[in-house]
C-alpha positions in Angstrom: 85.1 -26.6 -1.1 85.8 -24.4 1.9 83.1 -22.9 4.1 84.0 -20.3 6.7 81.8 -19.8 9.7 82.6 -16.8 11.9 81.6 -17.2 15.5 83.0 -15.6 18.6 86.3 -14.8 16.9 86.8 -18.3 15.7 86.6 -19.6 12.2 85.5 -23.1 11.4 86.6 -24.2 7.9 85.6 -27.4 6.1 87.4 -29.3 3.5 86.2 -32.3 1.5 88.5 -35.3 1.8 87.5 -37.2 -1.2 83.8 -38.1 -1.6 83.2 -39.7 1.8 84.9 -37.5 4.4 84.8 -33.9 5.6 87.5 -32.2 7.7 86.3 -29.5 10.0 89.0 -27.4 11.7 89.6 -24.3 13.8 92.7 -22.1 13.5 95.5 -22.3 16.1 96.1 -21.8 18.9 94.2 -24.6 20.5 92.1 -23.8 23.5 90.1 -26.0 25.9 86.9 -24.1 25.0 87.4 -24.8 21.3 88.2 -28.4 22.0 85.1 -28.8 24.1 83.0 -27.4 21.2 84.7 -30.0 18.9 83.9 -32.8 21.3 80.3 -31.6 21.5 80.1 -31.6 17.7 81.6 -35.1 17.7 78.7 -36.3 19.9 76.1 -34.6 17.6 77.6 -35.8 14.3 77.9 -39.4 15.6 74.0 -39.5 15.6 73.6 -38.3 12.0 72.4 -40.8 9.4 75.0 -42.6 7.3 77.9 -41.3 9.5 80.4 -44.2 9.9 83.0 -42.5 12.1 83.8 -39.2 13.7 87.4 -38.7 14.4 88.3 -35.8 16.8 91.7 -34.2 16.6 93.3 -31.1 18.2 91.1 -28.2 17.0 89.5 -30.4 14.3 87.3 -33.4 13.5 86.9 -35.6 10.5 83.5 -36.9 9.5 83.5 -40.2 7.6 80.3 -41.2 6.0 78.8 -43.7 3.4 79.3 -41.8 0.1 76.7 -44.0 -1.5 74.0 -43.0 0.9 75.2 -39.6 2.2 76.0 -36.3 0.4 79.0 -34.2 1.4 76.9 -31.0 0.9 74.3 -32.3 3.4 77.0 -32.8 6.0 78.5 -29.4 5.4 75.1 -27.9 6.0 74.6 -30.0 9.1 77.9 -28.8 10.5 77.1 -25.2 9.5 73.8 -25.4 11.4 75.2 -27.2 14.5 78.3 -25.2 15.0 76.9 -21.7 16.0 74.5 -23.4 18.5 77.3 -25.6 19.8 78.2 -23.6 22.8 77.9 -26.6 25.2 80.8 -27.1 27.5 80.7 -30.7 28.3 81.5 -31.8 31.9 83.4 -35.0 32.3 86.3 -36.4 30.4 86.9 -37.4 26.8 87.7 -41.1 26.3 88.3 -41.2 22.5 84.8 -42.5 21.7 82.5 -40.5 24.0 82.5 -38.0 26.7 81.9 -39.5 30.1 79.5 -37.4 32.2 
């Protein structure tokens, strides 16, 4: 399933990766502003129930969750709701697990 979310001339698409993972990605080219929005979404998603890991990439993130306890449609909805409000530009630097403020 693919969900397109237009926002400020960007398009976030989501693709199920099996039953327990969701890939969320933006089109190229990469920009710092887009990457900062990805990092902010990583921080939010890490707090969601049953999320086991959130893997940021360049212009994308992969959400891995417990398929026995979480539903991919629920995570798609959470991303859809979080993304348009996710205008936060995080100060600090990204360390691979969190953003240091």
